[in-house]
Residue, then its C-alpha position, 0 to 999 in steps of 0.5 A: p733380276v731375281f735370277a740374274q742376281r742369284m737371289v734364288g741361288d746360283g745356276v745356269g740358264i737354258d734357252p730351249t729349242n724344243d718343247v720338253l724339259h728333262a731331268p738334269c740328274d736322278g732324283r725325286v720330283f716335287p711340283i710347286a703348288g699353283a705353278s705348273h711351270a716350275l718344279s723342285l728336284r731333290p737328288a738322293g744324296g741331298g740338296e735341291i735343284l729348282l727348274h723354272l720354265g721361262i721368265d715371269t711365266v707365272k702370269l700365264g696361269g698354267a696355260g701351255f704346260q703339262s706335267l709328265v711326272g707325279e709328285g714325289e716320283s723318282v726320275r732318272a737323268g734325261q727323263p722328260l718332266l714337263r711338256f710346254d708350248l714354246d710358241l705360246i711362251a715366246r709370244r706371251a712371256p718375257s723369255a723362255v730362258t729356263p733357270v736351273l738353280l740351287p736354291a738351298g745352297g751348294r757350289i757349282l764346281r764347273r758348268a757348261t756355258q755358251q754352247l748348244l746342248a743335247v739331252g744327256d750332255f754335261l750341264m754342271e757339276v755341283e757340290f751340296d753342303a750338308a748343312a744346306d737343309t738345316p734350318a736356323g736353330d732356336d736359342g730359347g729367346a722370345v716367340l713372336r707371331q704376326s699375321f700378314r695379308l698378301g697383296l702380291e699379284h702372284g702370292l709368294h712366287a719366285r721373286p717375293a719368296a727369294q726376297l723374304a728368304a734373303a731378308l732373313k739371312p742375317f738373323a739366327a731366329s727360327v722363322r716359320l710361315r703358315a699359309p692355307a696350304g701348310e707351314v714351312d721354313a721361311r728361309s726356303t725359297t722353294a718351300l715358300m713357292a710350294l705353298g701356292t699362296r695367292r693375293g688376298d691370302t692371310v699368312e701367319v709368321t712365327a719368329r723364335g729366338a734372341d733376335a726374333e723381333a729384328a727378324m719379324a721386322a725384316v719380314a714386315g719390311 
């Protein structure tokens, strides 16, 4: 549901017929900490593309996945990014369908659907907003801090990260989340995923702005 309802962002789903995930465009690659089945691709012109190999594959604990690129590496369209065991995924995950999404916003002008595609074929044409990567501003209001202990089985992975980011959309407050691996904008699904949090981790949330109290309540909820 988190993908079908576009909570992480609009995009397309690919049902793979081989064992390699290729770059849909030129960009720089940023793996998701603790999630060998997912990575973020950032085109030079701005924006972000999330590639998530399979559905609920976080439960595989990294089994069956081999990264073919390094963190921050520049890649070209069509370049192999990730090798995976398709048979293992078919047996142990709900689906091998791979969402290719725009988690930081943007528009899909046209997309390929219901057809067989080869590497290098047209997948989708997208347009990114210049403001998509701009975090909410701080209007000088209250500053609140609260710690939370994560009870989520796989930490702040796709579904809970998307739900948290969506819960903050109505508020103008700047909201940051600090975890053992670092601090990120709590409105960014992929940034939250990249923290690689696990069940039992303690995270600290800081909300700053006129509606900080309401934003913090949304986080706690």
